[in-house]
Residue frames as qw, qx, qy, qz and C-alpha x, y, z in Angstrom:
[[0.094, 0.028, -0.771, -0.629, 33.35, 89.24, -49.04],
 [0.592, 0.102, 0.230, -0.766, 29.61, 89.42, -49.63],
 [0.188, 0.034, 0.975, 0.115, 27.82, 86.17, -50.11],
 [0.567, 0.191, -0.090, -0.796, 24.86, 85.83, -52.44],
 [0.325, 0.085, 0.942, -0.023, 22.55, 82.89, -53.00],
 [0.276, -0.085, -0.562, -0.775, 20.12, 82.41, -55.86],
 [0.674, -0.143, 0.142, -0.711, 16.43, 81.81, -55.21],
 [0.891, 0.090, -0.404, -0.185, 16.76, 78.19, -56.33],
 [0.490, 0.256, -0.679, 0.483, 19.82, 77.64, -54.11],
 [0.251, -0.257, 0.466, -0.809, 17.96, 79.25, -51.18],
 [0.825, -0.077, -0.108, -0.549, 14.95, 77.00, -51.78],
 [0.830, 0.137, -0.534, 0.087, 17.20, 73.92, -51.76],
 [0.205, 0.319, -0.628, 0.680, 19.03, 75.14, -48.65],
 [0.514, -0.221, 0.292, -0.776, 15.72, 75.55, -46.86],
 [0.896, 0.019, -0.273, -0.350, 14.54, 72.12, -48.01],
 [0.778, 0.188, -0.538, 0.266, 17.77, 70.43, -46.88],
 [0.339, 0.050, -0.558, 0.756, 18.37, 72.39, -43.66],
 [0.307, -0.716, -0.599, -0.185, 15.30, 72.88, -41.47],
 [0.463, -0.615, -0.270, 0.579, 17.27, 75.24, -39.21],
 [0.321, 0.200, 0.265, 0.887, 17.99, 77.78, -41.97],
 [0.014, 0.701, 0.464, -0.541, 16.39, 81.15, -41.21],
 [0.293, 0.530, 0.421, 0.675, 14.97, 83.49, -43.85],
 [0.196, -0.547, -0.330, 0.744, 15.01, 87.17, -42.81],
 [0.238, 0.716, 0.495, 0.431, 12.63, 89.54, -44.61],
 [0.330, -0.338, -0.197, 0.859, 13.86, 93.15, -44.23],
 [0.003, 0.454, 0.483, 0.748, 11.05, 94.74, -46.26],
 [0.227, -0.135, 0.292, -0.919, 8.52, 97.17, -44.79],
 [0.368, 0.237, 0.782, -0.443, 5.17, 96.11, -43.30],
 [0.561, 0.548, 0.048, -0.619, 3.32, 97.48, -46.34],
 [0.409, 0.463, -0.714, -0.331, 5.37, 95.21, -48.62],
 [0.102, -0.079, 0.966, -0.223, 4.77, 92.20, -46.38],
 [0.531, 0.361, 0.473, -0.604, 1.04, 92.77, -46.88],
 [0.578, 0.533, -0.351, -0.509, 1.51, 92.22, -50.65],
 [0.901, 0.186, -0.392, -0.033, 3.46, 88.96, -50.47],
 [0.438, -0.689, 0.549, -0.180, 5.70, 86.92, -48.22],
 [0.543, 0.260, -0.798, 0.008, 7.84, 83.81, -48.04],
 [0.791, -0.491, -0.203, -0.303, 6.05, 81.57, -45.56],
 [0.872, -0.356, -0.182, 0.283, 7.94, 81.07, -42.33],
 [0.497, 0.436, -0.155, 0.734, 10.32, 83.99, -42.85],
 [0.386, -0.576, -0.383, 0.610, 11.26, 86.16, -39.89],
 [0.234, 0.793, 0.288, 0.483, 10.30, 89.80, -40.49],
 [0.410, -0.655, -0.139, 0.619, 12.46, 92.67, -39.24],
 [0.407, 0.897, 0.137, 0.105, 12.25, 95.86, -41.35],
 [0.672, 0.397, -0.171, 0.601, 15.68, 97.15, -42.41],
 [0.050, -0.720, 0.170, -0.671, 15.41, 100.21, -40.14],
 [0.740, -0.578, 0.133, -0.318, 14.96, 98.00, -37.07],
 [0.889, 0.190, -0.347, 0.231, 17.99, 95.77, -37.69],
 [0.269, 0.522, -0.502, 0.635, 20.40, 97.85, -35.51],
 [0.487, -0.416, 0.399, -0.656, 18.11, 97.43, -32.47],
 [0.896, -0.067, 0.214, -0.383, 17.18, 93.80, -33.14],
 [0.633, 0.515, -0.573, -0.072, 20.13, 92.07, -34.84],
 [0.101, -0.437, 0.821, -0.354, 21.31, 90.47, -31.58],
 [0.737, 0.028, 0.491, -0.465, 18.21, 88.24, -31.61],
 [0.770, 0.488, -0.298, -0.284, 19.28, 86.68, -34.93],
 [0.935, -0.231, 0.244, 0.118, 20.99, 83.28, -35.00],
 [0.087, 0.808, -0.539, -0.221, 24.71, 83.14, -35.78],
 [0.402, -0.321, 0.857, 0.047, 25.02, 79.34, -35.90],
 [0.585, 0.395, 0.707, 0.043, 22.59, 78.49, -38.72],
 [0.295, 0.236, 0.481, 0.791, 22.32, 79.75, -42.33],
 [0.095, 0.679, 0.392, -0.613, 20.65, 83.17, -42.45],
 [0.334, 0.361, 0.580, 0.650, 19.18, 84.19, -45.82],
 [0.017, 0.557, 0.255, -0.790, 18.42, 87.93, -45.91],
 [0.259, 0.377, 0.667, 0.589, 16.02, 89.25, -48.54],
 [0.184, 0.473, 0.218, -0.833, 14.02, 92.30, -49.61],
 [0.655, 0.602, 0.191, -0.415, 12.21, 93.17, -52.86],
 [0.745, 0.642, -0.181, 0.010, 15.10, 93.03, -55.36],
 [0.900, -0.065, -0.166, 0.398, 18.16, 92.43, -53.16],
 [0.309, 0.636, -0.183, 0.683, 19.59, 95.92, -52.60],
 [0.467, -0.691, 0.207, -0.511, 18.36, 96.63, -49.05],
 [0.956, -0.289, 0.041, -0.012, 19.16, 93.09, -48.00],
 [0.749, 0.361, -0.204, 0.517, 22.72, 93.54, -49.31],
 [0.021, -0.681, 0.285, -0.674, 23.10, 96.57, -47.02],
 [0.774, -0.504, 0.159, -0.349, 21.73, 94.52, -44.10],
 [0.967, 0.062, -0.120, 0.218, 24.13, 91.70, -44.98],
 [0.470, 0.540, -0.296, 0.632, 27.08, 94.10, -44.89],
 [0.380, -0.651, 0.260, -0.604, 25.91, 95.41, -41.51],
 [0.929, -0.315, 0.077, -0.180, 25.50, 91.89, -40.10],
 [0.857, 0.267, -0.222, 0.381, 28.92, 90.82, -41.41],
 [0.168, 0.631, -0.340, 0.676, 30.45, 93.81, -39.62],
 [0.603, -0.516, 0.294, -0.533, 28.75, 92.55, -36.44],
 [0.240, -0.406, 0.876, -0.096, 30.35, 89.12, -36.81],
 [0.817, 0.247, 0.387, -0.348, 27.67, 87.21, -38.70],
 [0.066, -0.425, 0.787, 0.442, 29.57, 84.77, -40.92],
 [0.328, 0.242, 0.913, -0.009, 26.43, 82.71, -41.63],
 [0.374, 0.683, 0.313, -0.543, 24.44, 85.44, -43.45],
 [0.327, 0.046, 0.660, 0.675, 23.86, 85.55, -47.20],
 [0.324, 0.397, 0.023, -0.858, 21.87, 87.77, -49.53],
 [0.588, 0.418, 0.692, 0.000, 19.02, 86.37, -51.63],
 [0.170, -0.186, 0.461, 0.851, 20.07, 87.58, -55.08],
 [0.185, -0.265, -0.612, -0.722, 17.12, 89.28, -56.78],
 [0.300, -0.082, 0.466, -0.828, 15.06, 89.26, -53.56],
 [0.511, 0.265, 0.717, -0.392, 11.50, 88.07, -53.26],
 [0.571, 0.601, -0.164, -0.534, 11.01, 89.01, -56.94],
 [0.309, 0.434, -0.828, -0.173, 13.49, 86.26, -57.95],
 [0.261, 0.009, 0.904, -0.339, 11.78, 83.88, -55.50],
 [0.596, 0.459, 0.348, -0.560, 8.44, 84.60, -57.22],
 [0.540, 0.604, -0.423, -0.406, 10.00, 84.01, -60.66],
 [0.385, 0.445, -0.808, -0.025, 12.11, 80.94, -59.92],
 [0.041, 0.072, -0.924, 0.372, 10.62, 79.15, -56.92],
 [0.116, 0.473, 0.800, -0.351, 7.00, 80.00, -56.08],
 [0.036, 0.292, 0.484, 0.824, 4.82, 81.48, -58.82],
 [0.311, -0.712, -0.624, -0.090, 2.06, 81.98, -56.22],
 [0.374, -0.512, -0.204, 0.746, 4.05, 84.81, -54.64],
 [0.282, 0.904, 0.321, -0.015, 2.62, 88.11, -55.87],
 [0.561, 0.103, 0.109, 0.814, 5.03, 90.31, -57.82],
 [0.025, -0.941, -0.300, 0.155, 5.00, 94.06, -57.32]]
């Protein structure tokens, strides 16, 4: 079962759990436009080579622009045994709308 978390829920999770990890799977060119401070950046195409470096014991919030690529990454990670991963519903766009209006929308 795929797990999704809203931007507001993700913000509260991060506030309440300092160990929670945010994983940005967008491309470098998108990261140049806007970012969520403190997020780990691994472009979607690099996940198969780098997923083993991700934590399995703390909440892992995966996000992209609108939530589609991150959903694919979530499905991949779940198949690799990650039970802690969740998709940021609406991606960084929802974060910009609901949590941090200083994040540039594109």
